[in-house]
C-alpha positions as CSV (number, residue, x, y, z in Angstrom):
1,M,144.9,139.4,116.2
2,N,144.7,142.9,114.7
3,K,141.2,144.1,113.6
4,F,140.7,146.0,110.4
5,K,137.7,147.8,109.0
6,V,135.7,146.6,106.0
7,W,132.8,148.3,104.3
8,L,130.4,146.4,102.0
9,R,128.0,147.6,99.3
10,P,126.2,144.6,97.9
11,S,124.5,144.8,94.5
12,G,123.0,141.7,93.1
13,I,125.8,139.1,92.5
14,D,128.5,141.8,93.0
15,C,129.7,143.6,96.0
16,K,131.9,146.7,96.3
17,V,134.3,146.1,99.2
18,R,136.5,148.8,100.9
19,V,139.3,147.6,103.1
20,D,141.4,149.6,105.5
21,G,145.0,148.8,105.0
22,P,146.5,147.3,101.9
23,G,148.1,144.5,103.8
24,N,144.6,143.3,105.0
25,V,143.3,142.9,101.5
26,R,145.2,139.7,100.9
27,L,143.7,138.1,104.1
28,L,140.2,139.1,103.1
29,R,140.6,137.9,99.5
30,E,141.9,134.5,100.8
31,R,138.9,134.2,103.1
32,L,136.4,135.1,100.4
33,Q,138.1,132.7,98.0
34,A,137.8,129.9,100.5
35,K,134.0,130.5,100.5
36,G,133.8,130.4,96.7
37,I,133.7,134.1,96.3
38,S,136.0,135.6,93.6
39,S,137.3,139.1,93.7
40,S,139.0,141.7,91.5
41,E,142.4,143.0,92.0
42,P,142.4,145.7,94.7
43,I,142.7,149.4,93.7
44,A,144.3,151.7,96.2
45,I,142.4,154.9,97.0
46,K,145.0,157.7,96.6
47,G,145.6,159.7,99.8
48,T,144.1,157.0,102.1
49,S,145.0,153.7,103.5
50,H,142.0,152.1,101.9
51,C,141.6,149.7,98.9
52,I,138.6,148.9,96.9
53,L,137.8,145.6,95.2
54,H,134.7,143.9,93.8
55,A,133.6,140.5,95.1
56,H,131.5,138.3,92.8
57,Y,129.6,135.7,94.7
58,P,127.8,132.7,93.3
59,P,123.9,132.5,93.3
60,Q,123.8,130.2,96.3
61,V,125.4,133.0,98.4
62,T,122.9,135.8,99.2
63,E,123.7,139.4,100.0
64,E,122.8,138.7,103.6
65,G,124.9,135.6,103.6
66,L,127.9,137.6,102.3
67,V,127.5,140.2,105.0
68,M,127.1,137.6,107.7
69,Y,130.2,135.7,106.4
70,V,132.4,138.8,106.3
71,A,131.2,139.9,109.7
72,S,132.1,136.5,111.1
73,I,135.8,136.8,110.1
74,P,137.5,137.4,113.5
75,E,139.9,140.1,112.1
76,V,137.1,142.1,110.4
77,E,135.3,145.1,112.0
78,L,132.3,145.5,109.6
79,M,131.4,149.1,109.3
80,L,127.9,150.4,108.6
81,D,128.9,153.1,106.1
82,P,128.6,152.2,102.5
83,A,131.7,151.2,100.5
């Protein structure tokens, strides 16, 4: 299992997500979708290996719940820096 870095910046019912490695975005999007969290198409950040996407979570998922869920994904190394 290869770990990859993820940064989150929650804001109400939306969360900016930065993912290290374009290949890791698909895995993260699949995991979010399984939890009922939709996300935008990823946008590559030019000159880096990072992608940005926006996750839209339902009202029953709190910001804290989203952070805890992403942190619980075995492949994810949740970073403290903002997205």
